[in-house]
N, C-alpha and C positions, 0 to 999 in steps of 0.2 A: 504494500500500500504506500502510495506517495503522499508524504506529509511534510511539506516545506516547514523548516524550523522558524522562519521569519514571520509566520502567520499565527493568528490565534484561532481557536475553534470553539464550537458550542456542542452541547450534548445532543442537539437536534441536527447535527451534521452540516452546519454552515461553517465557512471559514471567513475570516475578516483580515484584511491587510490595512494597517494604519499608516496614514501619511498626514501628520499634523492633526488637524481637526476634521480631516476627511478620511473615509474608509471605502474600500472596495469589498464587496461581499459576493460569495458564491457558495456552491455546495461542494463538499469534499469528494475526493476520488473514491473513497469508500461508499459514499451515498450514491454517486452516479452508477457505480458498479452494482449496488443492491437494486437500484431502480431498473436497470437495463436500458434499452434503447429509448432515449428521450426524443419524443416526437413534437412536443409543444411546450413553450414556456409562456405563462400568462402573468404579466406584471403590469398592473394599471394604477400604480401608486405614485407616479411621478409628482414631485412637489408636495407630497403629503408628509406630515410629521407623524411618526409612529413611535410607540413605546417599545421597549425591550420585550421580546416574546410575542409581539403582534405579528400577524400574517401580512407579508408584503407582496405575495404572489403565490403561484402554484407551478409545479413542474408535472407535465403529463408524460408518462412512459407507456410503453405498450401494455404493461400489466397493471399499472396503478397511477393514481394522481396523488401528489404529495405537496403539502403546504410548505412555504418558505417562511422562516421566522427571523425577525429582526434580532441580531445579537446585542444591540445597544439602542438607546433612544436616539432618534435622529430624523433628518428630513432627506428623502430620496431626491437627489439632484440629477441623476442620470440613470437611464436603463440601457443595457447593452443592446444596441440596434441590430447586431449580428444574430441575435437569438430568434428574431422573427423569421428569417429565411434559413437559418442554420442552427436549429435547436440542438442538433447532434454535436455541436462544438462543446457542449457541456460534457459529453462523453469523451470526446477526443482530447480536450485540454481544459479540465475543470478549473485550474489555477491560472490560466492564461486567457485565451479567446472565449472561454466559457463562463467568464464572470457574469454576475446577474445585475447588480446595481452599485451605484456610487452614492454615498450618504455623507451628509454633513452631521457629524456627531454633536449631540447636545449635552451629553453627560459622560465625560471622559472617565469618571471614576468607575463606571461599569466595565471598563476594559480589564480591570484587575480581577474580575470574576470569571473571565474567559479562560479556556484551557490552553496549555502549551501543546505542542505536537506530541510529546510523550504522554501527557495527560489524556489527550484525545485517543491516542493509540490504545491506551489501557481500557477505555470504555468501548472502543470499536472492536476490541478483540484482536488487534494486530500484534 
């Protein structure tokens, strides 16, 4: 399982990359593997302020639909435009081209509660 050490993770299988007060969010390599072939990503929360653990969208795979959860409080400022035409980029490159949203973080203290790569690996069974 690919778990970049420079990212933080949630128990709900999202990753978050911090850049100052901005963050890029996606689903982990483990999550995309469990979901299988992703056929549709539905995110309609652009410019919305959401709280930690609120749903910001869904991922539809051949066998299931899964909610996407905010790892921290913040406002969604960008949705990955590639996901409309190439939702399978989440399967191919979950930490690169398959990112989901960019968020302006409103409560940086919540970052301390997120998991390290090792912590996430322990709960994901890697």
